[in-house]
C-alpha positions as CSV (number, residue, x, y, z in Angstrom):
1,M,8.2,23.8,-5.8
2,Q,9.6,22.8,-9.1
3,L,8.8,19.3,-10.3
4,S,10.2,17.2,-13.1
5,A,8.5,14.3,-14.8
6,S,11.1,12.0,-13.2
7,D,10.0,13.2,-9.8
8,L,6.4,12.3,-10.6
9,R,7.5,8.9,-12.1
10,R,9.2,8.1,-8.7
11,V,6.0,9.1,-6.9
12,F,3.9,6.8,-9.2
13,Q,6.3,3.9,-8.6
14,K,6.4,4.4,-4.8
15,L,2.6,4.6,-4.6
16,R,2.3,1.6,-7.0
17,I,-0.2,3.6,-9.2
18,E,-1.9,1.3,-11.7
19,T,-1.4,3.2,-15.0
20,V,-3.8,3.4,-17.8
21,E,-2.7,3.8,-21.5
22,C,-2.9,7.4,-22.7
23,K,-0.9,9.2,-25.4
24,H,-0.6,12.6,-23.9
25,H,-0.4,12.0,-20.2
26,V,0.8,9.4,-17.7
27,R,-2.5,8.4,-16.0
28,G,-3.4,6.0,-13.3
29,F,-5.2,5.2,-10.2
30,L,-4.2,4.6,-6.6
31,M,-5.6,1.3,-5.6
32,V,-6.4,0.5,-2.0
33,D,-8.0,-2.8,-1.0
34,G,-8.7,-3.5,-4.7
35,K,-10.7,-0.3,-5.2
36,R,-9.8,2.7,-7.3
37,V,-9.4,5.5,-4.8
38,L,-7.6,8.4,-6.5
39,P,-7.1,9.3,-10.1
40,L,-3.7,10.9,-10.9
41,H,-2.1,12.1,-14.0
42,Y,0.8,14.3,-15.4
43,S,2.1,15.2,-18.8
44,N,4.5,13.1,-20.7
45,G,7.9,14.8,-21.2
46,R,11.2,15.4,-19.6
47,S,11.1,19.1,-18.8
48,D,10.3,20.8,-15.5
49,M,6.8,21.6,-14.7
50,W,5.5,25.1,-13.8
51,G,4.7,25.9,-10.2
52,S,1.0,25.9,-11.0
53,V,1.1,22.4,-12.4
54,A,2.9,21.2,-9.2
55,H,0.3,22.9,-7.1
56,M,-2.6,21.3,-9.0
57,F,-0.9,17.8,-8.8
58,R,-0.4,18.3,-5.0
59,K,-4.0,19.3,-4.6
60,S,-5.2,16.3,-6.6
61,M,-3.2,14.1,-4.1
62,H,-5.0,15.8,-1.2
63,L,-1.7,16.8,0.5
64,N,-0.6,20.0,2.1
65,Q,2.7,21.6,1.0
66,G,4.9,19.9,3.7
67,E,3.3,16.4,3.1
68,F,3.8,16.8,-0.7
69,E,7.5,17.8,-0.2
70,D,7.9,14.6,1.9
71,M,6.3,12.6,-0.8
72,V,8.6,13.9,-3.5
73,R,11.7,13.6,-1.4
74,C,10.7,10.0,-0.8
75,T,10.5,10.3,3.0
76,M,6.8,9.3,3.0
77,S,5.8,5.7,2.4
78,R,2.7,4.4,0.6
79,E,1.3,3.3,3.9
80,E,1.7,6.7,5.4
81,Y,0.0,8.3,2.4
82,V,-2.9,5.9,2.7
83,Q,-3.2,6.8,6.4
84,I,-3.4,10.5,5.5
85,L,-6.1,9.8,3.0
86,R,-8.0,7.7,5.6
87,A,-7.8,10.6,8.1
88,K,-9.2,12.9,5.4
89,K,-12.0,10.4,4.7
90,M,-10.8,9.8,1.2
91,V,-10.3,6.1,1.8
92,R,-12.4,3.8,4.0
Protein backbone atom coordinates (compact mmCIF):
# COMPACT_ATOMS: atom_id res chain seq x y z
CA MET A 1 0.00 0.00 0.00
CA GLN A 2 1.40 3.36 -1.03
CA LEU A 3 1.00 6.20 1.47
CA SER A 4 1.50 9.91 1.21
CA ALA A 5 2.21 12.39 3.97
CA SER A 6 -1.30 13.81 3.49
CA ASP A 7 -2.79 10.34 4.19
CA LEU A 8 -0.90 10.18 7.46
CA ARG A 9 -1.84 13.77 8.35
CA ARG A 10 -5.49 12.78 8.03
CA VAL A 11 -4.91 9.74 10.26
CA PHE A 12 -3.22 11.96 12.86
CA GLN A 13 -6.14 14.41 12.75
CA LYS A 14 -8.78 11.69 12.99
CA LEU A 15 -7.04 10.03 15.94
CA ARG A 16 -6.40 13.42 17.58
CA ILE A 17 -2.71 12.65 18.01
CA GLU A 18 -1.04 15.17 20.32
CA THR A 19 1.99 16.27 18.34
CA VAL A 20 5.42 17.07 19.71
CA GLU A 21 7.74 19.58 18.04
CA CYS A 22 10.35 17.91 15.88
CA LYS A 23 12.29 19.21 12.87
CA HIS A 24 12.60 16.06 10.78
CA HIS A 25 9.44 14.13 11.62
CA VAL A 26 5.84 14.66 12.57
CA ARG A 27 5.75 13.05 16.00
CA GLY A 28 3.02 12.56 18.51
CA PHE A 29 1.22 10.34 20.96
CA LEU A 30 -2.21 8.78 21.01
CA MET A 31 -3.77 9.87 24.28
CA VAL A 32 -6.47 7.74 25.92
CA ASP A 33 -7.94 8.77 29.26
CA GLY A 34 -5.18 11.36 29.69
CA LYS A 35 -2.36 8.83 29.25
CA ARG A 36 0.16 8.50 26.45
CA VAL A 37 -0.63 5.16 24.89
CA LEU A 38 1.10 4.93 21.56
CA PRO A 39 3.96 6.95 20.03
CA LEU A 40 3.63 7.56 16.29
CA HIS A 41 5.75 9.43 13.76
CA TYR A 42 6.34 9.90 10.04
CA SER A 43 8.72 11.95 7.92
CA ASN A 44 7.97 15.50 6.89
CA GLY A 45 7.47 15.95 3.19
CA ARG A 46 4.97 15.75 0.42
CA SER A 47 6.13 12.72 -1.50
CA ASP A 48 4.81 9.18 -1.39
CA MET A 49 6.34 6.79 1.10
CA TRP A 50 7.87 3.46 0.17
CA GLY A 51 5.99 0.26 0.92
CA SER A 52 8.35 -0.65 3.76
CA VAL A 53 7.66 2.70 5.47
CA ALA A 54 3.91 2.11 5.23
CA HIS A 55 4.41 -1.40 6.60
CA MET A 56 6.44 -0.13 9.57
CA PHE A 57 3.89 2.63 10.29
CA ARG A 58 1.09 0.03 10.19
CA LYS A 59 2.98 -2.21 12.60
CA SER A 60 3.63 0.71 14.96
CA MET A 61 -0.15 1.24 15.08
CA HIS A 62 -0.64 -2.48 15.92
CA LEU A 63 -3.06 -3.01 13.03
CA ASN A 64 -3.31 -5.75 10.43
CA GLN A 65 -3.39 -4.85 6.73
CA GLY A 66 -7.19 -4.72 6.46
CA GLU A 67 -7.60 -2.61 9.59
CA PHE A 68 -4.89 -0.23 8.42
CA GLU A 69 -6.54 0.19 5.02
CA ASP A 70 -9.82 1.01 6.80
CA MET A 71 -7.96 3.59 8.89
CA VAL A 72 -6.38 5.28 5.87
CA ARG A 73 -9.66 5.25 3.91
CA CYS A 74 -11.29 6.92 6.94
CA THR A 75 -13.87 4.19 7.51
CA MET A 76 -12.53 3.45 11.01
CA SER A 77 -13.25 5.90 13.82
CA ARG A 78 -11.00 6.81 16.72
CA GLU A 79 -13.26 4.89 19.09
CA GLU A 80 -13.07 1.75 16.94
CA TYR A 81 -9.27 2.03 16.89
CA VAL A 82 -9.10 2.38 20.69
CA GLN A 83 -11.34 -0.71 20.99
CA ILE A 84 -8.90 -2.66 18.78
CA LEU A 85 -6.01 -1.57 21.00
CA ARG A 86 -7.96 -2.57 24.11
CA ALA A 87 -8.63 -6.00 22.62
CA LYS A 88 -4.89 -6.38 22.00
CA LYS A 89 -4.20 -5.25 25.59
CA MET A 90 -2.38 -2.11 24.41
CA VAL A 91 -4.81 0.12 26.34
CA ARG A 92 -6.46 -0.55 29.66
